C-alpha positions, 0 to 999 in steps of 0.5 A: 721237428727235423732237428729234434729227430737229428738230436734224438738220433745223435743221442742214441748213435751216442749211447749205442756207441758209448757203451750204455747198452746194459751189458755187464762191464768185464772186470779191468785187468790188474797187474799179477803179484808175481810181476817183479818191480824191475818189469814194471820199472822197465815197462815205465822206461820203454813207454817214454822212450821213442824207440819203443813207440815207434812203427818201423816204416816198411823200406824198399828199393834204395832205402832197403840198400842203404838200411842194409849198409847203415843199420848194423852200424847204428844198432851195434853203437846205440843198441838199436835202431828203427827206421821211422820214415824215408824219402827216395827219389832218382833222376838222369843224374842220379839217386837220393834216399834218406831215412830218419832212424829212432835210436834205442838211446840218445846220442852221446859226443862219445859215439860220434868217433865210433860212427865215424870209424864205422863208416869209414870201414865201408870204404867211405872218407870223412869229406867234412863235419863236426858239432855245432852246438849239440847238433852234429853232421858228418859227410862222407864219400866214396867214388861217386857216393855222398853218405851224409849223417846228422843229428842232435846230442842228447836226442834218439833220432838220427838221419842218414842220406845217401845221393849218388850222381 
């Protein structure tokens, strides 16, 4: 008898949550004829672009400082950048912070020189780096600070890491 009662409760719950309440459904939204074809195409493109579907990670502390330094560069080169996630830590010997950005458009080979130049304009020296297949990575130094930037050509994510110590 308990099993039957449990099954009936589950069915009733499913009906209530499923919307079988006897009320009329509201009509579905339709596109208006005034919406242009260009707007529809843009919406379709944005739907497949991770930049438009990614929520901005709330940055704090050292991550916020790194973001203030790097995001203007990424916005300039890639047309936009969002911090998707970050990791931050510190010890007696220094601190480190890493931010994963989602870019508005994929990284191209031609962007790498602009990226290196912009970081150099902040006073950093290129320590080493390059491209291996489709993956790229660069290390920059300034005083006791290291800035690492890496990602993949053709992708829309780029990792930026700053360490001091």
